N, C-alpha and C positions, 0 to 999 in steps of 0.2 A: 504494500500500500504506500509506503514511504517513497519507494522508487517511482511509482506512478505520479505522485505529487511533485517529485523532483523534476521528472521529465516535463510535466505540464508547466511548472515554473520556468524551466529552461526555455521551453518553446515560447512561452509568453514573453520572457526576457528578450529572446532573439527577435521576435516580431516587433517588440517595442523599440529595440535597438535599430532595426532596419527602418522603422517609421521615423525615428528621430534623425537618422542620417539623411533620409529623403527630405524631411522638412528643413534641415539645415542647408541642404543643397538648393532647395527651392528658394529659401530666404536669401542665400548668397547670390543666386542668379538674379533675384529681384533687386538686390542692392546694386549689383553691377549694372543692370539696365537703368536703374534710377540715376546712378552716377553718370552714366553715358548720356542720358537725356539732359541732365543738368549741365554737363560739359557742352552739349550741342546748343543749349539755350544761351549759355554764356558766350559761346563763339558767335552765335547769331547777333547777340547784343553788341559784341565788339565790331562786327561788320557793319551793323546799323550805325553805330557811333562813328566809325570811320567814314561812312557815306555822308552823314550829317556834317561832320567836320569838313569834308571835301566840298560840300555845297557852300559853306561859309568862306572857305579859302578861295574857291573859284569866283564867288561873287566879289570878294575883296580884290582879288587879282584883276578881274575884268574891269571893275570901276576904276581902280588905280591905274591900270595900263591905258585905258581910254583917256583919262585925265593927263597922264604923262605924255602920251602921243600928242594931245592937243597943245600942251605947253611946249613940247619940242618943236612943233610946227610953227607956233607963234613966235617963239624966241629964236629959233634956229639952233638952240643948244640941245644936243642929244644926250647930255649927261643926266637928264631927268629920267632916261630909260634904264640907267645902270642898276638901280635898286631892284628892278624886276628880273634881272638875270638870276640871282639866287632864289627869288620867289618862284621862278619857273620850276626849279628842282623840287621845291616844297609842294607845289600844286601837283606836279607829276608824281611824286611819291604818294600823295594822298589819293590820287586817281588810281594808281596801281593797286594800292591797298584796298580801296573801296570797290573797284570794278575789275581790276586785273587779276592776275594769278599769283599775286604776292603771297597770299596765305598758303598756297600750294608749295611755293619755294621755301617759305618758313617751315612748313611741316616737313619737307624733305630734309632740310638742314637739321631739324630737331631729331629726325630718325637717324641721320648720320651720326649725330652726337651720341645718341643712345646706343648705337652699335659700336662706334669706334673710340669714343672719348668718355667712357663711363666714369672715369675718375673725376670728371667735372660735376657729376651728379651726386657725389657722396655728400651727405649732410655734415656740417661741422660737428666734430666729436662723435661721429658715427650714428648709427640708428639707436634711438632711445630704447632702453630695456625697462621691464617692469620693476626690477630692483632699483634702477636709477630713479625712476619716477617716484617710487615709494620713498626712497631716501630724501628726495627733494621735498616731497609732501610732508614728511615727518620733520624735516628741518624747518620748513615754513611754519608748521603748527607750533613747533618749539619756540621759534622766534616770536610768533604772535602771543604765545602764552607768556614769554619773558617780558615783552613790551607792555602787556596788560598789567603784570605784577609791578613793573617799575613805575608805570604811570599811576597805579593805585597808591603806591608808597608815597609818591611826591605830591599827590593831590589831596 
């Protein structure tokens, strides 16, 4: 009779274990999808921001250039056009970021860095460990306890 109960418990335990593993796998998959959707949303916001900034730069550049050309025609001095030379690069960069394939080039460079230059991706002092986090937490709570005691003594 005891052997029968042991087998039933083992069978129930194994079923429960499989169920828990399956649920953890589903939860992990959901978290991965959620993080990917959040990344896509953030990237879409960055592209939208770049496009909005491009509109402002292009409007400023166009109005300024028209004014500078008018001044250059009236006075005969072409020096009024010189400030627009560097602005051309800024507007071009923003246009490439907003409507060109700049993000694809950035992504390709990031993939190259991840494959070939992994030492650049190491966090300072290495990856945090649970023991290091606990030690910092205990140190902080000890410091807070000490400052409360010192403040209470002097007040």
